[in-house]
ZATI-36946 format. One record per residue (C-alpha): residue in one letter; x, y, z; chain. Coordinates in pm, 1 decimal, m for minus. Layout:
<setis>
<"A",<X,Y,Z>,"A">
...
</setis>
This chain:
<setis>
<"X",<3813.9,14567.2,2061.3>,"A">
<"X",<3574.4,14780.8,1856.8>,"A">
<"X",<3864.4,14974.9,1708.0>,"A">
<"X",<4015.7,14650.0,1583.0>,"A">
<"X",<3681.9,14548.3,1430.6>,"A">
<"X",<3672.9,14884.2,1252.3>,"A">
<"X",<4022.6,14839.1,1110.1>,"A">
<"X",<3980.1,14472.2,1014.9>,"A">
<"X",<3645.4,14531.0,849.1>,"A">
<"X",<3809.5,14796.4,630.5>,"A">
<"X",<4090.1,14556.5,538.7>,"A">
<"X",<3837.1,14280.2,463.6>,"A">
<"X",<3638.8,14514.0,238.8>,"A">
<"X",<3950.0,14576.5,29.3>,"A">
<"X",<4013.8,14200.5,20.7>,"A">
<"X",<3654.3,14144.8,m96.8>,"A">
<"X",<3710.3,14377.2,m390.8>,"A">
<"X",<4031.4,14194.7,m478.6>,"A">
<"X",<3855.4,13856.9,m451.7>,"A">
<"X",<3578.8,13981.6,m679.9>,"A">
<"X",<3829.2,14085.9,m944.6>,"A">
<"X",<4023.4,13760.9,m913.3>,"A">
<"X",<3709.3,13547.2,m949.1>,"A">
<"X",<3554.8,13753.3,m1228.1>,"A">
<"X",<3873.1,13774.1,m1435.1>,"A">
<"X",<3975.7,13411.2,m1393.3>,"A">
<"X",<3880.6,13142.3,m1640.1>,"A">
<"X",<3636.3,12859.5,m1585.4>,"A">
<"X",<3665.8,12713.0,m1238.1>,"A">
<"X",<3578.3,12357.5,m1136.8>,"A">
<"X",<3293.7,12412.8,m888.9>,"A">
<"X",<3292.6,12054.8,m762.9>,"A">
<"X",<3590.8,12131.4,m539.4>,"A">
<"X",<3415.6,12411.8,m351.9>,"A">
<"X",<3058.1,12294.9,m387.0>,"A">
<"X",<2929.1,12641.6,m474.6>,"A">
<"X",<2997.2,12917.4,m722.5>,"A">
<"X",<3293.3,13139.5,m623.9>,"A">
<"X",<3084.1,13456.3,m662.5>,"A">
<"X",<2847.3,13318.1,m398.7>,"A">
<"X",<3142.2,13278.7,m163.4>,"A">
<"X",<3255.5,13634.7,m232.2>,"A">
<"X",<2899.1,13752.6,m164.7>,"A">
<"X",<2889.4,13572.8,171.1>,"A">
<"X",<3226.3,13715.5,272.7>,"A">
<"X",<3111.9,14062.4,167.1>,"A">
<"X",<2793.3,14037.0,373.6>,"A">
<"X",<2990.6,13925.6,680.0>,"A">
<"X",<3229.0,14217.2,626.4>,"A">
<"X",<2928.9,14451.6,600.7>,"A">
<"X",<2806.1,14331.2,940.5>,"A">
<"X",<3153.0,14385.2,1086.8>,"A">
<"X",<3155.5,14731.1,930.2>,"A">
<"X",<2829.4,14817.1,1105.2>,"A">
<"X",<2971.0,14685.3,1432.8>,"A">
<"X",<3283.0,14894.9,1370.9>,"A">
<"X",<3079.7,15214.1,1412.8>,"A">
<"X",<3091.2,15153.5,1788.0>,"A">
<"X",<3471.4,15186.8,1788.5>,"A">
<"X",<3488.3,15533.6,1634.2>,"A">
<"X",<3721.3,15762.9,1825.8>,"A">
<"X",<3829.7,16017.1,1564.4>,"A">
<"X",<3760.5,16129.0,1210.3>,"A">
<"X",<3988.1,15860.4,1061.5>,"A">
<"X",<3783.0,15584.9,1223.7>,"A">
<"X",<3463.8,15744.9,1099.2>,"A">
<"X",<3603.4,15764.4,745.5>,"A">
<"X",<3709.3,15397.8,762.3>,"A">
<"X",<3366.3,15287.2,882.8>,"A">
<"X",<3171.2,15485.9,626.2>,"A">
<"X",<3403.3,15371.5,346.2>,"A">
<"X",<3370.0,15009.3,457.3>,"A">
<"X",<2991.7,15025.6,462.2>,"A">
<"X",<2973.5,15196.9,121.7>,"A">
<"X",<3218.0,14953.1,m40.3>,"A">
<"X",<3056.4,14640.0,100.8>,"A">
<"X",<2700.3,14756.7,38.6>,"A">
<"X",<2777.5,14845.6,m321.9>,"A">
<"X",<2971.1,14526.1,m387.0>,"A">
<"X",<2705.5,14306.2,m227.0>,"A">
<"X",<2427.1,14472.5,m429.4>,"A">
<"X",<2630.9,14423.8,m746.2>,"A">
<"X",<2699.9,14059.1,m658.3>,"A">
<"X",<2333.5,13991.4,m579.1>,"A">
<"X",<2237.2,14116.7,m925.3>,"A">
<"X",<2509.1,13908.5,m1091.5>,"A">
<"X",<2427.1,13591.2,m897.5>,"A">
<"X",<2049.4,13635.9,m947.0>,"A">
<"X",<2064.4,13690.7,m1321.4>,"A">
<"X",<2334.9,13426.5,m1356.6>,"A">
<"X",<2111.4,13168.7,m1193.4>,"A">
<"X",<1825.1,13267.7,m1426.3>,"A">
<"X",<2041.2,13213.2,m1732.9>,"A">
<"X",<2179.0,12875.0,m1635.7>,"A">
</setis>
């Protein structure tokens, strides 16, 4: 089970990066449909993926699993820090 968490957290971290690029490069979005800003949703998904990445450390069996876990944690931690800055300063400006 832990090995699957390790693999899926890595896949979700790649999806989070893709979602960030899709949301940031898209035009104005009607927020009334979702109820919240899309970057907030990407931030929440990234934080959940970070938690799964930490849990994925328990399923390490070889060097590939270790590389996946470390990469997942680095990607999600960096992206979530970047999103926190964007969302914080964006809320100050609006």
